[in-house]
N, C-alpha and C positions, 0 to 999 in steps of 0.2 A: 502493500499499500504506502501511495503515494503521500508527503504531508511537505503542502505549499502555501503562499500568505499572498497577499497581493502590495507590493511596495507602494512607498510614498507616491511613484509615477505613474502606480495603477496595474505595470506588470505581476506576472505571477512570480514568484522565487520560491522554486524549490529548496526546503527545509530539511527533510531527510526520507528516507525511505523504513517500511517499516516492514521486517519479514517474520516468517511464522514462532505464532507465542508471544510478539510485541505488542503493546500497548497503548492507548494516545485517551487523549481528554481530562488526566490526569491534575494537570492543573487548572481548569474549573471544574473538576469536583472537589479539589482543595480549596479554593480560593474564593468561590464561589460567583466567581466575574467571567462575563462572557468569554467565548472561543478565542482565540487568538490564530487560529490554522485552521486550514481544510485538509478533511483525508481524504484522499478519493483509493477503489479499488483499482486496480489495474482488471483489464477488459478480458482478458484471456485468463486471469487467475483466477482461481475459487476462493471468497472471504463467507468467513462464520467468526461471530461480533456474539459478545454475549455485552449484556449490559445490567448496568450498577446504578442504580438512584441513588443521587445525593443524599437525600434522606435517608435511605435504610444506609448507606456508606456511614452517617456519622450517628444514628442508631449503633451500627457495630463498634465506633470508635469509642462513642458510650460504656460498650457494653466489655470492650478488653482493659478499658483505663480500671470497671471494678473489678475485675480478674486481676488486674498484675499485682506481680508481691509488692 
């Protein structure tokens, strides 16, 4: 999968490529800010994505704090 964003000049800038087992969206999940990049799957590849909603993540994070030593 390809990660990119539009530069100040309006042109798409490639940032990185995500391979098998990779992840994205963590910055928005942690900061609660709008996404800063676009992720697009390669047309010839097959992609399976799992979704973690922010509120579920925050609930999990709280539960982990209460079980830590």
